[in-house]
N, C-alpha and C positions, 0 to 999 in steps of 0.2 A: 503494499499500499504506498499511496504519494501522499503524505496530507498535505498543504501550507495553509500554516495560520488556522486551524481551525476550532480553536475556541475563541477564537477571537472575535467580542462582541457577544457573547457569550452569558448568561445571568451565571451567577454560582453553584444556585442546583443542575443544572443543562452542561455546564464545561463540566463538572461533578460526576454524573453517570453519562458522556463522554468517555470520559479518560477510563472506568471504570471498565468500559464495555471494549476500549484501547486493550486496556493492561490484558479482557481474556482472551481475546486474541494474541494477544504475544503469551500470554503460558504456553499453551506445550510446546512451543519455541518450537514450528512447523512455518513461524508465519515473519518478519518482518515489517515495517515503517520505517521508512523515511518520513519526520516529523521537521517542519522546518516549523521555526518559533523563535518573538519573543519573550511570551509569556516563559520565565525561565522556571514560574514554581511548577509546571507543566511536565517539567525535561527529569528532572529531582526524581519523580513517582517511574516514568516509562523509558527513560533511555538505558544503554547500557553504555555506548559509546557515542563524544559527542566531535563533531564536528567546528568548526570554531571558520566560518570566512571573513577576507576582509578585499571590498573592491574583483573580490568571485574567486579566488586563490585560496586555498586553504593554507589558514593562518597558526593551526594547535587542530590533530584530529588523537583524542587521545583516550577511551577507558574513561568510566564517569568515575570511578572505584579509586583509580588513581590518582585524582583529582581529590576527592574526601579527603583520599590517605595523607596527602600531599602538601595541598595549601595548608595555612596557619599565619595567623597576625600573630605575634609575638613582640614582645614586651624587655626591656634590658634595660640596665645601669652602666653607662662608660663613661669614661670622661675622657673622649675622642669625638668631639664632630664633624671629623674629616670624615670618620670610618665609611666599611667597605662591604657587605657582609656576604657570603654565597649565596648562591639563589638568590638574590636579594629584588620582586618586583616593584617597591617603591620600599621609603626609607623618610618618620621629617624624625627630629626630634627636638626638646625642650630643652638646653642645656646639656644635662645629662645622661637625663630619660628617653629614652629611642622610642620607637614603635619603627615594625618594618614590614611587612608580609610578603612571607613566599612562598616562591614555588614548590621547594623539595625541603621541606621544614627540616629532618636530621642532618643536610647538609650545613642549614642554615644555625643550625641546635653545635652543633662538631667547633663552628666555624666561632660563632661565639662564647666557647668554652676554651677554646685557646684562645683564644684572642682576653679571657680573662673579667670578661661582663659577668653583672654580680645582679639575682631578684632578675633571674630569667623567667616570664613567663610565658606558655601558649597559649593560643585560643583557636579550636579548629574553625573552620571559616564556613557559610552553605552552598552553596551551587548554583544560588544568585550572584552574591559577593565577590565569587572566584571567575564570571562570565563579565561583568563588569568591567573586573578588571585587566581583564584577556582581550575585551573588545575597549578600555578605553587605547589600547594598542601600543602597553607598553612597550618598546626596546625591551628591558628585559625579560620580556617570555622569552624561553624557549620555546623556537619552532619545528615540528614534529610530527611528524607524518610513522602512522603502525600501518 
């Protein structure tokens, strides 16, 4: 099945019912759906693999679970304002307090440990938040095709 924005404009009840039907179609594993949407909450339930397009070209293709497992918001304390942390997609700081978004949390956390960062805390990101970072087209997001 090829679906382009199938839930756009639907009220929440009908949208949920349509997603339930689509999920049932996919359950057997005998069918696939190519689902194009800007409604990111739809894909979090249905998708196995995600493809992000930029000007008609594949920007990133990855299993949904890889995004969920790898991307994190990380906060830490370190007195280095010009710091570069491996796998960082975005970085802001206020004095010694740093906030990064990492596309590979293990790599970033390892690097922060090597740098002697203090008070390191990580937070999982939802598909919506990750997609926004990818769609913003950050130059730091790894281009990858599976």
